[in-house]
C-alpha angles and dihedrals in degrees: 000000000000093000091055092065099028091236119191108222123202110181124218109248093195106054117191092202097104091051094050118106104220090187090063111049112148108190116275100001102098124061132193126242100264144039136197122234133184132169132219117209137137090020098302144085115244146144096065108193142167108202137163112289111260149110121318130215118240140162116256087229098062111134094232089069094048107032105025103245092158135108141157147197133220130211139144143236122215135201110223125222088254092053097257120131129226140175115221116242098324094169090064089054090046090055092050091043089062093047088056090048093052093048092052093046092248130135119273120238120226108252092233091056089051095050097038093048090053094045092049093050093046089049092053092047099035091127087067093064108106120232096200116111113268092015125113145161108267115213122206116190114181142167131207138177117255108184108128092221131118097212122115096242135105114281120247094212131051142176125222117199140173125202127176139194140175114257141185125212114316093217120029097187139027109289126245107215138191122212105232114232102168113034128052132214095201141002133215110271091023130100104265089130091062124078090235117163090232092062090062096042091055092051096055100082096051090046092048090052092049092050090051087055092054102264128126099210146354131247102219119218135195115292097231105054105356085229100120130062116238115164142347106236105297094341137077116256129225135188132196105211121173090342094308123116105226125186135162112267113243118258137149090296097049130068116237096231125207092213089048090055091046093052092048091050092053092045092053092050090050091053100250119153109244131198120191105186144106107308117206123220088226095060093048091051092045090052089049089052098047097041099248094113095098097170140007127178148147119247120203144124095259097035096035099187110352113185117218112227102178136013125202125198126173095333098320119110120203119197114207131207121294105281094218089061097051114114106203105042093044091050091049093049093049092047092048092050093046091053097042095046093045096246091131133024115280099231092170096058091235097136113085103204116222 
């Protein structure tokens, strides 16, 4: 992998591995020893490096800080039961990475550079991959504009980086969610389908308010009428109603999730009826009332499969079925884990071996 990109590797001589508590890994707080860096200038990607993880120098005038030309991806590496290491479906993330780049008027990154840079970094820091059940190495590729120029115009230079860190489960219990009826995560014609930094910054205030009210997450709805379900926090959302797997169809306001695609692929192969369409708030609440909402969960890289325990809407709280007794989401989670940790054969070719 490293030879393909001609990556310069400078190894960290002061590893923090021995001082890391692998039994206490809150999401996004612990980082591995190295990071990948590449520069874009003069119309090409160059200067491929793996260096010790640490601070980077930048001008206070870079356009990423002022105009938001910045986005990221998220994926995970797994240590198999036989000791081998894989990254889950990186080419799907590479495809979405470039859609985000195009929407933000930034240069695309060849998919092979994306996957090889990640594989090379994971290989260098493979000792950081946890072996505990439900734990993984989270991978964060990102790109930002670096022109030191205060003009509202696309930058001509960019930096692509990858950092990693061991993580435990994102959610440790079923989530209590509130259906948002005032704020919006994304609007039609906007860039909700991109993993732009600004999408997440704009979501922080509504989420903070919901947490203060005792909820774990928000179910985002359409910006015009708040009548249709869109996403669950930073994950896609799925419902099993009357034996049908129903999920919002992707559009410019909804992220095209890799985990979402994976779940739908498995469901089709298992013979479930699937509907990808606009999903109204009213039908979800009616199903919760009459007992036909058999399953409800978020699907995302960080969250994996996050069962919804309770849903609130305009003062009414609906308690759903016991998550441990739900057939579909538990089957999906077990199958995903078995594939990603190498317990069963990967017949889909999803595991990119490092």
